N, C-alpha and C positions, 0 to 999 in steps of 0.2 A: 504494499499500499504506500502511496505517496507520502514522503516524510512530513510534508506540510499538514496533511490530514491527521496523521498519527500524533504529531505534536499538538495539534488543535484539540484532538479528543482528550489527550492527557491533561490539558489545561482546563477542562470543564469541571465545574463543581455544581452540586445540586443544592437548591435551597429547601426550605421546609415544605413538606407535602401539604397541599391544599385539597381537601376532600369534601364533596357534597354528593350525597346519595351514592350511586355506584361509579362515580367518576373521580379520579385523583389526578391532580396536575402537579408536576414538580418543576419549579422555576430552574432555568439553566443559567449559570453565571460563568464568566470566563475572565482570565487575566491575560488573554492572548493579544490584547490591543484591538483597536477598531479599524486599522488599515485606512484605505482611501476614503475620502469624504464623498458622499453621494446624497441625492434626494430620493425620497420614496415616490412611487407613482401618484399617490394621493396628493402629496405636497407639490409635485411638479404640475399636475393638472389644475389644481386649485389656484396655483400662481400664474397660470396661463403660459407656462414654459414648455408644456408637453401637449402635442396635438396628435390624436389618433383617428385615422379614417380608414375607409375601405381602400384597397390598393388601386382601384379604378372605379369608374361610375358603375360598371356592371358588378363589381365585387368578386371576391374569390374566397370561399368559406375558410380554408385553412391558413389564410394570410391576412395581415393588416399592415398598414403603413404608419410609422411613428416618426414624428419630427421632434427632436429634443433641441430646444432653443437655449437651454441653460448652459452655463459655462462649467458645469460639473456633470458627472454621470448621473443617471436615474436608474434606480433599481426597480425592476418589475419582477414580482415573485411568482413562481410557478403556481397556477391555480387561481390567481387574482382575476376577477371578472371585470370586463368592460361592457357597458350597456349603451345601446343606441344604434345609429346607422341602419344597416339591413337586417342584422340579428345580433344578439348578444354573444360574446365570446369569452374564453378564458385563456391564459397563457399556458403554452405547452411545456415551457421550461423557464427557469430563472434567467433573466437577462440583465446585465449591467450596461445600459445603453451608453454609447460614447457621447461625450459632450459635443454640442453643436453638430448633430448628425441627423441623417434620415435613414431609417432602417425598416426593412420588411421583416415582421416577426411571425413565428409560427403559433397558431391558435387552434382551439377547438370550439365548435358551436355549442351553445348551451340554451338554444331556443329553436327547437326543431321545426316549429310550425309558422315561422315568419321569415320571409325573404323580400322585404320591402322597406324603403327608407322611413325611419321614424325621426331621424335627425341627420345632419350632415357629418357629424363626428361622434366619437364615443366619450362617455364619462366614466369615472371610476364608480362602481356600483356599491361599494361599502361591504361587499360580500366576497367570499372566497369559496371555491369548490370544496366540498367536504373531504375529509381525509380519506374516506373509502373511495370516493370517485377519483381523487387525485392519484390514489394507489392504482386503480384500474387504468387510468390514462398514462401514468408514468411507465408501467410495465410495457405498454404498447409503444411508447415513445423510445424507450431503450431498445426495443426489438427493431424498430425502424432505423435507429442509428446504426445498429450492428449490420443491418442488411442493405440500407440505402444511403446512410450518412445524413439523413434528413430528420428533423425534429417533428415528425408526423405522428399523429395519434390514431388510435382505432376509434374513428368517429361514431361508428355504429354502436360500439360498446359504451361510449360516453352517453349517447342518447338513451340506450337501454338502462344504464345506471340511473340517469335522471328520472326516467319514467318509473322505475322501481322505487326510488326514493319518494317521489310524489305520492305513489300509492301507499307506501308505508306511513307517510305523514298525513294522509287523508286530504291531499291538496289536488285540485283540478285547475289546470292552467290552459287557457285557450290556445296558447302558442307553445306549450310544453317548455316553458321557461324555468330554468333552475332558480332564477331570482324570485319567482312567485312562491316557491317552497319556502325559501328563507324569510320572505316578507310575511307569509302566513304564520310562521312559527317565531316571529321576531319577539313577541312578548315572552314566550318560554325561554328563548335564548338569552334575553336580557336578564330575566330572573336568575338564571343559572350563573351568568357572568359575574354577578355580585359576589359570588363565593370564591372567585379566583382573582384577587387583586394583584396588581403588578408588584413584584419585589424590587427592592433597590438594586440598581445596576443589572437588572435582568435582560438577557439577550436571546433567550429561547425558552422552550417549554417541552416537557415530555409528558405524554398523556396516557393514563391507564384507565381502562373501562372494565369493570367487573374483575379487577385485579390483574388484567392482562395489558401489557404494553401495546398500544395502538400505533404510536409513532412519536416523532419529534421534529421540531423545526428550530432553527437558530440562525441568526444574522450577526454580522460583525459589529454593528453599531448599536449602542444602547438607545439612542434617540430614534433611530429608524425602527427599532423593535417596538418602542412605545407607540409609534404611529400605526404600525401593522397589527399590533396585538389584538385589538378588539375583534377584527374580522378573522384573524388567525385562530383564536381560541373558539370563536363561534363555529368555525369550520370543523373542529373536532367535536364540539358539543352537539352540532346537528345530528351526527351519527349516534352519539350517546343517548340523546333523548328519544331516539327511535328504537333503541335496544333495551329490552326488558332487564331490570336488575337481576343479577345472578344470586345464587345462594351463598357465594363466598363473600369474604370481607371486601369492602370497597377500598379501604386504605391498603396501600402496598408498601413494602419496604424499599429502602435504597438499593437492596440487593438485586431486586428485579430490574431496576434502572441500570445498575452497573453491568448486569448480565447482558442486557440489550446492547450496551455500548461495546462490550467485548465481542458480541456477534458482528458488529460493524467492522471491527478489526480483522475479522476472518473473511470478509467479503472479497470476491474477485473485483477487479477495478478496470475500467476502460476510460480512455480520455478522448475528448473531441474538442474541436475549436468551437468556442461559444458564438452566438449570433452577435454579441457585442464584445465588451472587454472580457479577457480571461479565457479559462479553459473550463469546459463542462465535463465533470467526472460522473460516471454511472457505476453503481454498485449492486451486486447480487450475491446473496447467500442462501443457505438452505431455507430459512424462514424470515428473510429480510431483504428488502430492496431499497435503494436510495440514490441520491444524487447530491452533488456539491459543485458550487461555482467558485473557482479560485482565481484571484487577480492580485498582482503585486504581493505575492507570498502571503496572501490573506484568504481565509475561507469566508467569502462574502455571505454565502447562504448555504445551508445544508438541510436536507430532509430525508428521514428514513422511516419506513413503515414496516410493521410486522405483516407477514403474508404466509399462508399455507402453500404447500406444493400444489394442492388441488386448485386453489384460487389462481395461482400463477399459470397453471396449465389452461385453466378455463378462460383467462384473459386472452390467450393467444391460440385458441383452438383454430382449426381450419376455417370454421364458419366466421369466427371473429376476425381472422386475417382478411377474409373477403370483404367484411364490413369496413375495413380501413379505407377502401376506395369509394365508399358510398357517400360521396360529397358532391356538391353542385359544381 
């Protein structure tokens, strides 16, 4: 494994476990430094420094055009949603956009039933794809990188996952929009959020549901994490509130978190050029998958998810692979 990643993992500490019902969250802290300075997508769009549009008047589902007018990079996190234009999309991978740049970024559709202009550009939706759906998407993106070198997702599997989540949440959306699910359960998500306050100097979080590690996310900058945190934790809680509490104890030990971190160290590693600054690393283990963006000797963002072999195989079955090309 890349020495930068190994060193980064060794520098991570966990804060006090925060537990509510069957969900436990462990704040992640680090003394690795913050690395390069950047804006979050939310900050850049609200400041008028980031413009996101369709790639052309006709549009192309798996791609969007982004213009960064800022004199510093902008961090777009895997799974962050953009709403507007011809249909809502989410990021297929984490990208550190170059300053003063125009970039075509890889995305997935999160609104199956609309292909008409709602607006000329996109806005930040305040939501992020749930951890389960990010997991599904990321497995297929890693598969695509290995076979084509492109950050393409299994679009059919993404649509199916959103449909299944809507059914589980009891939500009907006219356009099959992921955002409608989050909006319908916003009150529930906000109630849960109160039980997981930000810790001082927090840069990440590890989430356990019914005593099992679901996944983790971590960024290099404390200020950026503070901006991203509300929608990031909601992305994990969306899955959790749809899962029935188990019979085991909700609170889990640091031992389970440390075990999950050790599994990361055992993963195989592949490296690709990122769409923006840095290198995009992909990881796969027996019961874990993940990714990391590295730039200027800094782990800008990393995300790892627990996954079973059956789930991994299901994501990339022959049928699922055919669905990858089911885009406009």
